[in-house]
KENURO-673982 format. One record per residue: residue in three letters; residue number from 1; x, y, z of N, C-alpha, C in turn; chain. Coordinates in steps of 0.001 Angstrom, whole numbers, padded with zeros to 6 digits. Layout:
  aa   i    n_xx    n_yy    n_zz   ca_xx   ca_yy   ca_zz    c_xx    c_yy    c_zz ch
 ALA NUM       X       Y       Z       X       Y       Z       X       Y       Z  A
...
END
This chain:
  aa   i    n_xx    n_yy    n_zz   ca_xx   ca_yy   ca_zz    c_xx    c_yy    c_zz ch
 UNK   1  002782 -005330 -014312  003155 -007066 -014025  004030 -006145 -012790  A
 UNK   2  004366 -007014 -011833  004359 -006713 -010724  006102 -006902 -010379  A
 UNK   3  007248 -006245 -009486  008145 -006801 -009561  008925 -006367 -008249  A
 UNK   4  009496 -007128 -008052  009812 -007061 -006319  010718 -005656 -006555  A
 UNK   5  011160 -005169 -005608  011830 -003888 -005609  013123 -003996 -004474  A
 UNK   6  013797 -003772 -004183  014888 -003753 -002857  015254 -003298 -002145  A
 UNK   7  014347 -001877 -001749  014385 -001294 -000577  015039  000071 -001680  A
 UNK   8  014586  000344 -003267  015759  001170 -003665  014216  001670 -004425  A
 UNK   9  014099  002774 -004735  012930  003111 -005315  013186  003216 -007110  A
 UNK  10  012442  002662 -008026  012620  002795 -009442  013173  004119 -010228  A
 UNK  11  014180  003890 -010916  014193  005418 -011574  013938  005165 -013089  A
 UNK  12  013772  003928 -013901  013412  004111 -015445  012868  004161 -015369  A
 UNK  13  011427  004787 -014834  010126  005013 -015399  009328  006038 -014555  A
 UNK  14  008766  007115 -014823  007886  007832 -013806  007099  006759 -012831  A
 UNK  15  006970  007854 -011745  005983  006908 -010474  004881  007340 -010433  A
 UNK  16  003720  007085 -010963  002313  007597 -011055  001260  007506 -010104  A
 UNK  17  001873  006443 -008857  000849  005591 -008082  002165  005450 -007063  A
 UNK  18  001464  005830 -006091  001786  005261 -004483  001242  004484 -003772  A
 UNK  19  002073  003653 -003014  000416  002998 -002469  001818  002302 -001078  A
 UNK  20  001126  001773  000185  001688  001658  001140  000905  000005  002169  A
 UNK  21  001795 -000456  002555  001273 -001314  003453  001590 -001354  004985  A
 UNK  22  000805 -000347  005691  001539  000188  006843  001235 -001070  008013  A
 UNK  23  002467 -001115  008919  002396 -001889  010227  002325 -001549  011059  A
 UNK  24  001263 -002019  012051  001390 -001589  013289  002199 -002024  014317  A
 UNK  25  002434 -001623  015402  003376 -001876  016898  003311 -003481  016891  A
 UNK  26  001987 -003742  016907  002369 -005096  017035  002414 -005964  015744  A
 UNK  27  002876 -005617  015006  002954 -006557  013482  002106 -006953  012462  A
 UNK  28  000898 -006141  012796 -000263 -006617  012222  000186 -005481  010934  A
 UNK  29 -000863 -005606  009824 -001126 -004263  008798 -001640 -004151  008732  A
 UNK  30 -002126 -002883  007288 -003418 -002286  007556 -003794 -002127  006163  A
 UNK  31 -005344 -002800  005907 -005185 -002324  004229 -006861 -001817  004312  A
 UNK  32 -007516 -001495  003375 -008775 -000762  003201 -009974 -001145  002847  A
 UNK  33 -011507 -001329  002728 -012163 -001682  001862 -012283 -000208  001295  A
 UNK  34 -012455 -000979 -000740 -012766 -000054 -001298 -013790 -000317 -002019  A
 UNK  35 -015150  000696 -001642 -016514  000748 -001470 -016869  000546 -002962  A
 UNK  36 -016316  000816 -003951 -016300  001068 -005315 -016047 -000531 -006066  A
 UNK  37 -014701 -000970 -005785 -014190 -001983 -006366 -014749 -003652 -005496  A
 UNK  38 -015061 -002862 -004285 -015760 -004275 -003187 -014902 -005072 -003234  A
 UNK  39 -013621 -004227 -002928 -012091 -005400 -002615 -011827 -004850 -001276  A
 UNK  40 -010450 -005702 -001128 -009623 -005350 -000003 -008134 -004400 -000430  A
 UNK  41 -007702 -003373 -000080 -006595 -002888 -001210 -005635 -002817 -000275  A
 UNK  42 -004736 -002486 -000776 -003343 -001699  000291 -004011 -000081  000057  A
 UNK  43 -003087  000676  000843 -003420  002340  000963 -002557  002975 -000049  A
 UNK  44 -003430  003753 -000920 -002546  005025 -001565 -003680  005048 -003133  A
 UNK  45 -002947  005323 -003869 -003425  005927 -005101 -002245  007195 -006073  A
 UNK  46 -003074  007547 -006852 -002478  008272 -007572 -001794  009995 -006943  A
 UNK  47 -000048  009914 -007560  000369  011314 -007714 -000256  012184 -008158  A
 UNK  48 -000479  013116 -007378 -001606  014577 -008215 -000419  015142 -008558  A
 UNK  49 -000609  016071 -009607 -000164  017674 -009797  001591  017070 -010001  A
 UNK  50  002041  018594 -008989  002921  018312 -008810  003699  017780 -007559  A
 UNK  51  003037  016926 -006605  003187  016267 -005872  004770  015440 -005926  A
 UNK  52  005420  014891 -004724  006454  014436 -004671  005839  013218 -003814  A
 UNK  53  006250  012117 -004284  005705  010592 -003721  005441  010745 -001977  A
 UNK  54  006275  011824 -001149  005980  010931 -000096  004854  011983  000186  A
 UNK  55  004744  013312 -000105  003256  014382 -000182  002367  013370 -000370  A
 UNK  56  002328  012680 -001394  000915  012400 -002329  000613  011041 -001177  A
 UNK  57  001624  010254 -000801  001160  009270 -000488  000559  009393  001750  A
 UNK  58  001452  010880  001784  000620  011143  003564 -000906  011605  003110  A
 UNK  59 -000894  012150  002056 -002487  012659  001674 -003118  011400  001220  A
 UNK  60 -002650  010261  000654 -003677  009244  000513 -003962  008259  001988  A
 UNK  61 -002745  008527  002469 -003020  007466  004045 -003846  008046  004550  A
 UNK  62 -003883  009515  004747 -004954  009969  005885 -006531  009938  005108  A
 UNK  63 -006215  010591  004025 -007980  010086  003270 -008462  008789  003051  A
 UNK  64 -007718  007883  002778 -007849  006720  002951 -008377  005305  003885  A
 UNK  65 -007270  005779  004917 -006377  004941  006124 -007487  005672  008065  A
 UNK  66 -007216  007144  007576 -006935  007971  009088 -005905  007511  009388  A
 UNK  67 -004224  007573  008692 -003571  007278  009453 -001941  007719  009253  A
 UNK  68 -000867  008604  010168  000134  008664  009893  000831  008175  009837  A
 UNK  69  002148  008222  009070  002846  006926  008773  004497  007960  009314  A
 UNK  70  005601  006537  010060  005957  006754  010173  007278  007312  008936  A
 UNK  71  008401  008314  009103  009097  008797  007703  009991  007568  007288  A
 UNK  72  010011  006758  007521  010943  005644  006644  009812  004853  006128  A
 UNK  73  010012  005269  004793  009128  004228  003390  010129  003221  002851  A
 UNK  74  010265  002078  002709  010833  000659  001874  010280  000651  000730  A
 UNK  75  010386  000919 -000284  009748  000185 -001216  010151 -000966 -001378  A
 UNK  76  009155 -001640 -001420  008801 -003611 -001784  008859 -004126 -003158  A
 UNK  77  007765 -003117 -003836  007479 -003502 -005060  007072 -002693 -006224  A
 UNK  78  007172 -003030 -007256  006372 -002154 -008298  005390 -002507 -008909  A
 UNK  79  003986 -002024 -010042  003545 -002587 -010482  003589 -001404 -012221  A
 UNK  80  003792 -002504 -013190  004691 -001672 -014585  002894 -001362 -014760  A
 UNK  81  002645 -000374 -015748  001923  000365 -016271  001574 -000117 -018055  A
 UNK  82  001965 -000625 -019073  001905 -000601 -020180  001623  000698 -020522  A
 UNK  83  000435  000775 -020558 -000635  002226 -021177 -000109  003081 -021191  A
 UNK  84  000100  003433 -019577  000809  004857 -019136  002678  005043 -019123  A
 UNK  85  003387  003394 -019500  004526  003898 -018977  004467  004319 -017490  A
 UNK  86  004399  003869 -017016  004342  004501 -014996  004276  003217 -014061  A
 UNK  87  004766  003714 -013229  004480  002843 -012154  003742  002981 -010909  A
 UNK  88  003263  002519 -010220  003024  002031 -008955  003420  001844 -008080  A
 UNK  89  004468  002258 -007161  005250  001578 -005786  004731  001021 -004595  A
 UNK  90  004735  000301 -003716  004391  000005 -003419  005308 -000114 -001724  A
 UNK  91  005141  000771 -000970  006057  000710  000571  005496 -000119  001452  A
 UNK  92  006382 -000766  002446  006176 -000896  003801  006576  000478  004764  A
 UNK  93  005600  000633  005348  005943  001851  006615  005598  001705  007821  A
 UNK  94  005519  001774  008544  005455  001817  010116  003638  002996  010025  A
 UNK  95  003355  002840  010966  002035  003404  011685  002474  004437  012690  A
 UNK  96  002552  005342  012649  002670  006219  013252  001607  006957  014540  A
 UNK  97  000549  007017  013772 -000712  007250  014463 -001927  007735  013984  A
 UNK  98 -003070  006945  014466 -004053  006867  014040 -005015  008171  014063  A
 UNK  99 -006005  008741  013073 -006340  010428  013228 -008122  009457  012591  A
 UNK 100 -009062  010090  012531 -010480  010351  011948 -010721  010335  010107  A
 UNK 101 -010846  009349  010059 -010741  009161  007963 -011766  010133  008133  A
 UNK 102 -011677  011111  007100 -012217  012016  006710 -013553  010593  005627  A
 UNK 103 -014741  011560  004916 -015571  011551  004604 -015631  012009  003056  A
 UNK 104 -015640  010760  002384 -016278  011400  000820 -015093  011014 -000222  A
 UNK 105 -014028  009673  000324 -013490  009608 -000253 -013683  007822 -000404  A
 UNK 106 -013119  007125 -001249 -013279  005946 -001900 -013391  004144 -000859  A
 UNK 107 -013067  004547  000255 -013028  003291  000914 -013599  004066  002066  A
 UNK 108 -014415  002623  002718 -015122  002803  003898 -014472  002533  005634  A
 UNK 109 -012866  002106  005454 -012088  002103  006534 -011530  001116  006735  A
 UNK 110 -010692  001143  007507 -009341  000251  007697 -009342 -001206  007929  A
 UNK 111 -008713 -001913  008060 -008855 -003376  008497 -007564 -004455  008702  A
 UNK 112 -007011 -004616  009959 -006215 -004639  010491 -006371 -006314  011043  A
 UNK 113 -004764 -006723  010689 -004368 -008027  010555 -003302 -008741  010172  A
 UNK 114 -003012 -010276  010595 -001420 -009906  009740 -001127 -010488  008609  A
 UNK 115 -000921 -010293  007399 -000339 -010774  006315 -000950 -012176  006577  A
 UNK 116 -000611 -013212  006809 -001082 -014360  006605 -002813 -014238  006092  A
 UNK 117 -003925 -013828  006988 -004865 -013372  006912 -005138 -012723  005658  A
 UNK 118 -004851 -011535  005431 -004606 -010834  004544 -005060 -011493  003203  A
 UNK 119 -003659 -012476  002863 -003624 -013639  002154 -004863 -014321  001794  A
 UNK 120 -005183 -014799  002766 -006589 -015789  002948 -007609 -015180  002734  A
 UNK 121 -007935 -014237  002450 -009207 -012915  002443 -009343 -012862  001265  A
 UNK 122 -008249 -012242  000545 -007916 -012065 -000991 -008136 -013171 -001854  A
 UNK 123 -007017 -014104 -001260 -008021 -015344 -002306 -009053 -015885 -002312  A
 UNK 124 -009842 -015985 -000864 -011578 -015948 -000747 -011840 -015144 -002052  A
 UNK 125 -011907 -013893 -001702 -012701 -013039 -002674 -012629 -012917 -003996  A
 UNK 126 -010742 -013100 -004473 -010792 -013099 -005477 -009578 -013634 -006298  A
 UNK 127 -009155 -014612 -005606 -007854 -015573 -006172 -006693 -014627 -006269  A
 UNK 128 -005743 -015953 -006562 -004830 -015684 -006856 -004320 -014547 -007693  A
 UNK 129 -003298 -013593 -007790 -003016 -012520 -008318 -002275 -011555 -008150  A
 UNK 130 -002746 -010411 -008185 -001345 -009064 -008021 -000990 -009059 -005964  A
 UNK 131 -002634 -008940 -005883 -002461 -008640 -004578 -001534 -009516 -003579  A
 UNK 132 -002046 -010963 -003881 -001605 -011856 -002950  000130 -012085 -003478  A
 UNK 133  000334 -011861 -004967  001490 -011552 -005122  002157 -010592 -004523  A
 UNK 134  001752 -009653 -004261  002333 -008281 -003577  002362 -008393 -002088  A
 UNK 135  001462 -009278 -001622  001463 -009784 -000047  002710 -010856  000328  A
 UNK 136  003045 -011373 -000604  003893 -012297 -000307  005332 -011719 -000681  A
 UNK 137  005475 -010599 -001654  006853 -010121 -001113  006994 -009170 -000208  A
 UNK 138  005673 -008382  000106  006110 -007708  001484  006140 -008213  002694  A
 UNK 139  005832 -009456  002963  006097 -010823  003419  007596 -010778  003852  A
 UNK 140  008502 -011037  002740  009632 -011199  003283  010552 -010432  003335  A
 UNK 141  009763 -009055  002385  010607 -007721  003155  010025 -007206  004743  A
 UNK 142  008613 -007536  005150  008273 -006798  006465  009463 -007794  007184  A
 UNK 143  009907 -009371  007261  010326 -009628  008226  011588 -009267  007865  A
 UNK 144  012583 -009310  007043  013393 -007947  006965  013631 -007251  008015  A
 UNK 145  012943 -006112  007610  012773 -004665  008131  011979 -004333  009468  A
 UNK 146  011107 -005683  009737  009991 -005248  011313  010326 -006629  011997  A
 UNK 147  011123 -007112  011877  011073 -008118  013351  012619 -007968  013807  A
END
């Protein structure tokens, strides 16, 4: 189940996954194409070992999208995994720098677009669901934090 956050990290369950919706200097968002899922998705993944959330997000963002993010990361939503009693948290953060995307990871590259285009593409590919709900939540937070 996806629940909105209001700029505050959840503390009632362990956070096992961290994803971002990077925002470019011109206001576009960055997503990635997952070659295994064959879908457009947010940038991120599992927190490994004893990584803190920021280290995990920084690692995943370079691996999947070839991006460095600004230090401010604003939590916008959390997905609760009943099977593991953990969260995946989604944050909005501004893109700081583009770097080469390393090979050997699950994404083929970054896709940059506005939020409305991302919603329409996801609806066309997979219908309404968690990703479109996430983008709707992010859109509300985006306009508050980035306009």
